[in-house]
C-alpha positions as CSV (number, residue, x, y, z in Angstrom):
1,M,4.5,10.7,18.5
2,P,4.4,9.6,15.1
3,L,5.3,6.1,13.6
4,V,6.4,7.1,10.3
5,E,7.5,10.7,9.3
6,L,8.7,12.1,6.1
7,T,10.3,15.8,6.0
8,G,11.3,17.4,2.8
9,V,11.5,14.4,1.0
10,S,13.1,14.9,-2.9
11,K,13.9,11.9,-5.1
12,V,15.4,12.6,-8.8
13,F,15.8,9.6,-11.3
14,H,18.3,9.9,-13.8
15,S,17.3,8.8,-17.6
16,Q,18.7,9.2,-21.3
17,S,15.9,12.1,-21.7
18,G,17.1,14.1,-18.7
19,P,16.5,13.8,-14.8
20,I,13.1,13.1,-13.6
21,Q,11.8,14.8,-10.6
22,A,9.4,12.2,-8.5
23,L,9.8,13.8,-5.4
24,T,9.3,17.3,-4.4
25,D,9.8,18.4,-0.8
26,C,7.1,15.6,0.5
27,N,6.2,15.9,4.2
28,V,4.0,13.3,5.3
29,V,3.2,12.2,9.0
30,V,1.6,8.7,10.0
31,D,0.2,7.8,13.4
32,E,0.2,4.2,14.4
33,G,-2.7,2.3,13.9
34,E,-3.6,4.7,10.5
35,F,-4.8,3.4,7.5
36,L,-3.7,6.3,5.0
37,C,-4.3,6.0,1.0
38,I,-2.5,7.9,-1.3
39,V,-3.8,8.6,-4.4
40,G,-2.6,10.4,-8.3
41,P,-2.2,10.4,-11.7
42,S,0.2,8.0,-13.3
43,G,3.8,8.7,-12.6
44,C,2.8,10.9,-9.9
45,G,5.6,9.4,-7.5
46,K,3.3,7.3,-5.2
47,S,5.0,4.0,-5.6
48,T,8.3,6.1,-5.2
49,L,7.0,7.4,-2.0
50,L,6.0,3.8,-0.8
51,N,9.5,2.5,-1.8
52,I,11.2,5.1,0.1
53,I,9.4,4.3,3.2
54,A,10.3,0.5,3.0
55,G,13.8,1.6,2.5
56,L,14.1,-0.1,-1.4
57,E,15.1,3.4,-2.5
58,T,16.8,6.4,-0.7
59,P,15.5,10.0,-0.9
60,D,18.5,12.5,-2.2
61,S,17.4,15.0,0.6
62,G,15.0,15.2,3.5
63,S,14.7,12.7,6.4
64,V,12.7,9.5,7.0
65,L,11.7,8.3,10.2
66,V,10.0,5.2,11.6
67,K,9.4,5.3,15.1
68,S,11.8,8.1,15.2
69,K,14.8,6.6,13.6
70,P,16.1,6.8,10.5
71,V,15.0,4.3,7.3
72,T,18.4,2.8,6.2
73,G,17.0,-0.1,4.2
74,P,14.1,-2.5,4.3
75,G,13.3,-4.4,7.7
76,P,10.9,-6.8,9.0
77,D,9.2,-3.8,10.8
78,R,7.9,-2.8,7.4
79,M,6.4,-5.1,4.6
80,V,5.6,-4.4,0.9
81,M,2.8,-5.7,-1.1
82,F,2.6,-5.1,-5.0
83,Q,0.1,-4.6,-7.6
84,E,1.4,-8.4,-8.6
85,A,1.6,-11.3,-5.9
86,A,5.1,-12.3,-5.1
87,L,5.0,-16.0,-4.7
88,F,7.0,-18.7,-5.7
89,P,5.5,-21.3,-8.1
90,W,7.1,-24.5,-7.0
91,L,5.9,-23.8,-3.2
92,N,2.8,-24.3,-2.3
93,V,0.5,-22.2,-0.8
94,I,1.1,-22.8,3.3
95,Q,4.9,-23.2,2.4
96,N,4.8,-19.2,0.5
97,V,3.3,-18.1,3.5
98,A,5.8,-19.7,5.8
99,F,9.0,-18.9,3.6
100,G,9.8,-16.1,5.0
101,L,9.8,-17.4,8.9
102,K,11.9,-20.6,7.6
103,M,14.8,-17.9,6.5
104,A,14.7,-16.1,9.6
105,G,15.6,-19.7,11.5
106,M,12.1,-20.3,13.1
107,G,11.3,-23.6,14.1
108,R,8.9,-26.0,11.7
109,K,6.3,-26.4,14.9
110,E,6.5,-22.7,15.1
111,R,6.0,-21.6,11.6
112,R,3.4,-24.1,10.4
113,E,1.2,-23.0,13.6
114,R,1.9,-19.5,12.7
115,A,1.2,-19.9,8.6
116,V,-2.1,-21.7,9.7
117,A,-3.1,-19.0,11.7
118,L,-2.7,-16.0,9.3
119,L,-4.4,-18.7,6.0
120,A,-7.7,-18.7,8.7
121,M,-7.4,-15.0,8.5
122,V,-7.3,-14.8,5.0
123,K,-10.1,-17.6,4.0
124,L,-7.3,-20.0,2.3
125,S,-7.1,-22.6,5.4
126,V,-8.9,-25.0,2.3
127,F,-6.2,-24.2,-0.1
128,S,-3.4,-24.9,1.9
129,R,-1.7,-27.4,0.2
130,S,-2.8,-26.0,-3.8
131,W,-0.5,-25.0,-5.7
132,I,-0.3,-20.9,-7.0
133,H,-0.8,-21.8,-10.2
134,E,-4.2,-23.7,-8.9
135,L,-5.5,-19.8,-7.8
136,S,-7.6,-17.1,-9.3
137,G,-5.9,-13.3,-9.0
138,G,-7.8,-12.7,-5.5
139,M,-6.7,-15.9,-4.2
140,K,-2.9,-15.1,-4.9
141,Q,-3.3,-11.6,-3.3
142,R,-4.5,-13.1,-0.1
143,V,-1.5,-15.5,0.0
144,A,0.7,-12.4,-0.5
145,L,-1.0,-10.5,2.2
146,A,-0.4,-13.5,4.3
147,S,3.0,-13.5,3.7
148,A,3.6,-10.2,4.1
149,L,1.4,-10.3,7.7
150,A,4.1,-13.4,8.8
151,H,6.7,-11.7,10.4
152,D,3.5,-9.3,12.1
153,P,5.3,-6.3,11.0
154,G,4.1,-2.9,12.4
155,I,3.6,-1.3,8.6
156,L,2.1,-2.7,5.6
157,L,2.8,-1.1,2.7
158,M,0.6,-2.1,-0.2
159,D,0.9,-0.8,-4.1
160,E,-1.8,-1.0,-6.0
161,P,-2.7,-4.5,-4.6
162,F,-5.9,-5.3,-6.3
163,A,-5.6,-3.0,-9.3
164,A,-6.0,-6.2,-11.5
165,L,-9.1,-7.9,-10.0
166,D,-12.4,-8.0,-11.4
167,A,-15.0,-5.3,-9.0
168,Q,-16.7,-8.2,-6.9
169,M,-13.1,-9.9,-5.9
170,R,-12.1,-6.1,-5.0
171,D,-15.1,-5.7,-3.1
172,Q,-14.8,-9.1,-0.9
173,L,-11.0,-8.0,-0.2
174,H,-11.8,-4.6,0.9
175,V,-14.1,-6.3,3.6
176,E,-11.8,-8.4,4.8
177,L,-8.4,-6.1,4.5
178,E,-10.7,-3.9,6.8
179,S,-10.7,-7.0,9.1
180,I,-7.6,-7.5,9.3
181,W,-6.4,-3.8,10.2
182,Q,-9.1,-3.5,12.8
183,K,-8.2,-7.0,14.0
184,T,-4.7,-6.4,14.2
185,G,-4.1,-2.5,14.5
186,K,-1.4,-2.5,11.8
187,T,-0.5,0.7,10.2
188,I,-1.0,0.5,6.4
189,L,-0.2,2.7,3.8
190,F,-2.3,2.0,0.4
191,V,-1.7,3.0,-2.9
192,T,-4.1,3.2,-5.7
193,H,-5.8,4.9,-8.6
194,N,-8.9,4.1,-7.6
195,V,-10.5,7.4,-5.4
196,R,-13.2,5.2,-4.4
197,E,-11.3,2.7,-3.1
198,A,-9.3,5.2,-1.1
199,V,-12.6,6.6,0.5
200,R,-13.8,3.5,1.2
201,L,-10.5,2.0,3.1
202,G,-8.6,5.1,4.4
203,T,-8.7,7.2,7.8
204,R,-7.0,10.0,5.4
205,V,-6.4,10.5,1.9
206,L,-3.6,12.3,0.3
207,L,-3.5,13.4,-3.2
208,M,-0.4,13.8,-4.7
209,T,0.5,16.5,-8.0
210,A,0.9,15.3,-11.5
211,R,4.4,16.7,-12.1
212,D,7.2,16.8,-9.7
213,G,5.6,14.4,-6.7
214,R,4.3,17.0,-3.8
215,I,1.5,16.6,-1.7
216,K,-1.4,18.7,-3.1
217,R,-3.8,18.0,-0.2
218,E,-5.2,16.0,2.6
219,Y,-8.4,14.8,3.1
220,P,-9.7,13.0,6.4
221,I,-12.2,10.6,5.9
222,G,-14.8,10.8,8.9
223,L,-17.4,8.6,7.4
224,P,-18.4,5.4,10.0
225,R,-17.0,1.8,9.2
226,H,-18.0,-0.4,7.5
227,R,-18.6,1.6,4.2
228,Q,-20.0,0.5,0.7
229,L,-18.4,2.0,-2.5
230,E,-22.0,3.1,-3.6
231,D,-22.8,5.2,-0.2
232,I,-23.9,8.4,-1.1
233,D,-21.7,10.5,1.8
234,L,-18.5,8.1,0.3
235,V,-19.5,9.3,-3.4
236,K,-19.7,12.8,-2.4
237,I,-16.3,13.0,-0.8
238,A,-14.9,10.7,-3.7
239,S,-16.3,13.5,-6.3
240,V,-14.5,16.2,-4.5
241,I,-11.3,14.4,-4.4
242,R,-12.0,13.3,-7.9
243,D,-12.5,16.9,-9.0
244,D,-9.3,18.3,-7.8
245,L,-7.7,15.2,-9.5
246,R,-8.9,16.0,-12.5
247,Q,-8.0,19.7,-12.2
248,E,-4.5,19.0,-11.3
249,V,-4.4,16.5,-14.5
250,I,-5.4,19.8,-17.0
251,Q,-3.1,22.0,-15.0
252,S,-0.2,19.9,-15.6
253,N,-0.8,19.1,-19.2
254,K,-1.2,22.9,-19.6
255,R,2.2,23.2,-18.4
256,E,3.7,20.6,-20.5
257,Y,2.3,21.5,-23.7
258,I,3.9,25.5,-23.2
259,V,6.7,26.3,-25.4
């Protein structure tokens, strides 16, 4: 039984310049424990797809099921990480991680133990009392990841979480995220513009079209773990996906300028 199932999902946004077709008849099935990466041109609907699964947006048509139940809004079984770490600057690191647990009514001792364990998982134990402004971009994203994992969600939805980081930090976080995924068995949906990153992390990669928000193609990734961005086989697969992506953008531009 699929953990996440989207059937015929479409979404239109309305602006002053007219309707914008964000998603069109999207069908996606995600199994429990999968690491699904989603790539596509800017504005193709990747984030909208993630937000609909999170319950932050509602589709205009189609169905969205998690564990065979309709998604009607956000829930603790699905946590979202964004490109910019959503942290509270007036709280220190451990307080940020424990904040959601406090709001859920968890006792002080239990939530502290949980926060300490999560900070150890993301390798930030020695920074537990640091303030957010004292952290690097990569460290902030680690805090955001620990905060997202605090409620022990089954599904982690990640919207370009490493896009603003330098290559060295991104590579380090790839290793750490992969390790957390393998240890916890979480299901991860990961949106990125970086095709190599998608092949580095994913069990599958979905490519979306440049217009109308359709799923164009699916690429199973059967490479062994732990992968490196420079691996020859990884580069070959990424090149195939990148070529398909490039052709999609070219065709989209041709359609856009036909009068």
